matplotlib code that plots the C-alpha trace (Angstrom):
import matplotlib.pyplot as plt

x = [-2.2, -5.3, -7.7, -9.7, -13.1, -13.7, -17.2, -18.2, -18.6, -21.4, -24.5, -26.5, -25.3, -22.9, -21.5, -19.9, -21.5, -21.5, -20.4, -17.7, -16.4, -16.6, -14.6, -11.7, -11.5, -11.5, -8.9, -6.6, -7.0, -6.3, -3.2, -1.8, -2.3, -0.4, -3.8, -4.9, -7.4, -9.4, -10.3, -9.2, -11.0, -14.4, -14.2, -17.0, -17.2, -19.6, -20.2, -20.9, -21.4, -22.0, -18.4, -17.4, -16.4, -13.3, -11.9, -8.4, -9.5, -7.2, -6.7, -5.4, -4.9, -4.5, -4.2, -7.3, -9.3, -9.2, -10.7, -11.5, -11.6, -12.6, -10.5, -10.8, -14.2, -14.9, -16.9, -16.4, -14.6, -13.8, -12.3, -11.6, -13.7, -12.7, -15.4, -18.3, -21.2, -24.7, -26.7, -23.8, -24.9, -24.8, -28.3, -28.7, -28.4, -31.2, -30.1, -29.0, -32.1, -34.4, -32.4, -32.5, -36.4, -37.0, -35.0, -37.8, -39.7, -36.6, -38.6, -35.4, -36.5, -39.6, -38.8, -35.1, -34.0, -30.6, -30.7, -27.2, -25.9, -22.8, -24.0, -27.8, -28.7, -30.5, -28.9, -25.2, -22.7, -20.7, -21.7, -22.7, -26.4, -27.3, -31.2, -32.3, -35.8, -37.9, -38.1, -40.3, -41.1, -37.8, -35.5, -34.0, -31.6, -29.8, -27.2, -24.1, -22.2, -18.8, -17.6, -14.4, -15.8, -15.4, -11.6, -8.5, -5.5, -7.7, -8.1, -11.2, -10.6, -12.1, -14.0, -16.0, -17.3, -18.0, -20.2, -22.0, -22.9, -24.3, -27.4, -28.9, -29.6, -31.3, -33.8, -35.2, -36.9, -37.4, -40.5, -41.7, -42.0, -39.0, -35.4, -32.6, -29.0, -26.2, -25.2, -23.1, -21.4, -19.3, -18.1, -15.8, -14.4, -13.2, -12.5, -12.9, -14.8, -13.4, -14.1, -17.1, -18.2, -21.9, -22.4, -25.6, -26.1, -28.7, -30.1, -32.3, -34.0, -33.4, -35.8, -35.8, -35.8, -37.0, -35.3, -33.0, -33.2, -30.7, -29.8, -27.6, -26.0, -24.0, -22.3, -21.8, -19.4, -20.6, -19.3, -21.5, -18.4, -19.2, -17.1, -18.2, -20.9, -22.1, -24.2, -25.5, -27.7, -29.6, -30.8, -34.2, -33.9, -37.4, -39.7, -43.0, -45.8, -48.0, -51.5]
y = [252.8, 251.6, 248.9, 247.2, 245.5, 242.4, 242.1, 239.0, 241.5, 243.5, 244.5, 246.2, 244.6, 247.4, 248.4, 247.0, 245.6, 248.3, 246.7, 244.6, 247.8, 249.5, 246.8, 247.1, 250.8, 250.3, 247.8, 250.1, 252.7, 250.5, 248.7, 252.4, 253.5, 250.4, 249.6, 245.9, 244.5, 242.6, 244.0, 247.3, 250.8, 251.3, 252.5, 254.6, 254.3, 256.7, 255.8, 258.9, 257.2, 253.8, 252.1, 250.7, 247.5, 246.4, 249.8, 251.0, 253.1, 255.4, 255.1, 258.2, 258.0, 261.2, 261.0, 259.2, 259.5, 257.6, 258.6, 256.2, 257.9, 256.8, 259.1, 261.9, 261.5, 260.7, 257.3, 256.6, 257.9, 256.6, 257.8, 256.1, 256.8, 257.4, 255.5, 253.0, 255.0, 255.5, 252.6, 250.4, 247.5, 243.8, 242.2, 239.2, 235.9, 233.3, 229.5, 228.3, 226.3, 229.4, 231.4, 228.6, 228.4, 232.0, 231.9, 230.3, 233.7, 235.7, 238.2, 238.1, 234.8, 236.3, 239.8, 241.2, 244.4, 243.2, 239.2, 238.9, 240.7, 239.0, 238.7, 238.0, 237.6, 234.4, 234.4, 235.2, 232.9, 231.8, 234.6, 233.9, 233.5, 234.8, 234.5, 237.2, 236.1, 238.2, 237.3, 240.1, 243.5, 244.9, 241.9, 239.5, 236.3, 233.8, 231.6, 232.4, 229.1, 230.2, 228.8, 229.1, 231.8, 234.0, 233.2, 234.5, 232.1, 229.8, 232.8, 234.9, 238.5, 241.2, 242.6, 239.3, 239.9, 243.7, 242.2, 239.8, 242.6, 244.6, 243.0, 241.5, 245.1, 246.0, 243.2, 244.6, 247.4, 246.2, 245.4, 244.4, 248.0, 249.4, 249.8, 251.0, 251.0, 251.4, 254.9, 254.5, 251.7, 251.7, 248.6, 246.8, 243.2, 241.2, 237.9, 236.2, 232.6, 229.7, 228.1, 225.9, 227.7, 228.3, 231.8, 233.3, 236.9, 239.3, 242.6, 245.2, 248.0, 251.1, 253.8, 255.8, 259.7, 260.9, 258.7, 257.4, 253.9, 253.2, 249.5, 247.7, 243.9, 241.6, 238.2, 235.4, 232.4, 228.9, 228.8, 231.8, 234.5, 237.9, 238.5, 241.6, 244.3, 247.3, 250.3, 251.4, 254.2, 253.2, 255.4, 255.2, 255.2, 253.9, 254.0, 252.3, 254.5, 256.4, 255.4]
z = [275.0, 273.0, 272.9, 270.5, 271.4, 269.4, 267.6, 269.6, 272.7, 271.5, 273.2, 270.1, 267.2, 266.2, 269.4, 272.4, 275.6, 278.0, 281.2, 279.2, 277.8, 281.5, 282.7, 280.0, 280.9, 284.4, 284.2, 282.1, 284.5, 287.7, 285.9, 285.1, 288.6, 290.0, 291.8, 292.4, 290.0, 292.8, 296.0, 294.7, 294.9, 293.3, 289.7, 288.0, 284.0, 282.3, 278.5, 276.4, 273.1, 271.5, 271.7, 268.5, 267.6, 265.8, 266.2, 267.7, 270.6, 272.5, 276.3, 278.1, 281.9, 284.0, 287.7, 288.9, 285.4, 282.2, 278.9, 275.9, 272.4, 269.0, 266.9, 269.1, 270.1, 273.6, 274.2, 277.5, 280.7, 284.0, 287.6, 290.8, 293.4, 296.9, 298.6, 297.6, 295.7, 297.2, 296.9, 296.7, 298.9, 297.9, 296.7, 298.9, 297.3, 296.5, 296.2, 292.9, 292.5, 293.1, 290.5, 287.9, 288.4, 287.7, 284.4, 282.8, 282.9, 281.5, 278.9, 276.9, 275.7, 274.1, 273.4, 273.3, 271.9, 271.3, 270.9, 270.1, 273.3, 274.3, 278.1, 277.9, 274.1, 273.5, 270.1, 270.9, 269.4, 272.5, 274.8, 278.6, 277.8, 281.2, 281.7, 284.5, 285.6, 287.9, 291.7, 292.0, 290.6, 291.6, 291.6, 289.3, 289.6, 287.2, 287.2, 285.3, 284.3, 283.5, 280.5, 278.3, 276.3, 279.5, 279.9, 278.4, 278.5, 281.0, 283.3, 283.9, 283.4, 285.6, 282.7, 282.6, 285.9, 285.1, 282.3, 284.2, 286.7, 283.6, 282.1, 285.2, 286.4, 283.1, 283.3, 286.6, 284.5, 281.2, 279.7, 276.1, 274.8, 276.8, 275.7, 278.1, 277.6, 280.1, 280.9, 284.0, 285.8, 289.2, 290.2, 292.6, 291.8, 294.8, 292.9, 289.6, 289.3, 288.0, 284.9, 285.1, 288.3, 288.9, 290.0, 291.1, 289.7, 291.6, 290.4, 292.1, 290.9, 293.0, 291.4, 288.6, 287.6, 284.3, 281.3, 284.1, 286.0, 289.1, 289.6, 291.8, 290.9, 292.8, 291.7, 293.7, 293.4, 293.9, 297.6, 298.3, 298.2, 296.8, 293.4, 292.7, 293.0, 290.9, 290.8, 287.4, 285.7, 282.6, 280.1, 278.3, 274.5, 273.6, 276.8, 277.1, 276.0, 278.5, 279.5]

ax = plt.figure().add_subplot(projection="3d")
ax.plot(x, y, z, "-o")
ax.set_aspect("equal")
plt.show()
């Protein structure tokens, strides 16, 4: 089987958003296995290279694993996890009013490494426009108002939730001089939002090791139900200068 990612779903300008890509690969793996897309098993997706846009990519599923290749080059791989990964807790939600208030401090409105990112780019044409603001040094919050851009044939697909679980984690660690990209995302989607629903997205930084940063994110529906959560590993590609 194959998939092609439309150019609008970019993260960096010339490659696909990591969370959206991870969601597509996870969906392909679960569907091939006959597993439920909602409230099914955790799936871990590792991105091995920038994922090209507008390019047919080959998906190969073998047992509990899947690969995504660009003309033979491995760009991503996925596996079904037997249980929740370490750190896979839900980040407690704040009230929507509190989440909206901290959006005014969203660093990406002033300095953004990828301003056209489909999920959090202020210059994205028709993206989600998430604005994860800091609640404290390790936690972000924002409101995701689910618009028609997130839907396919009137329904919100699971990969949209994977995408919303992506960037709010990165912004728990970003500073003006730092650029990090998604290296790995493990997620489990329990439900998808309705069009027009105001969801609260929470991010929490768990720690770091060398060039790696570890985060956990959670999306909540307007009624407080958990839609999904993710654990992610981020890789510094432009770390902040030392003292």
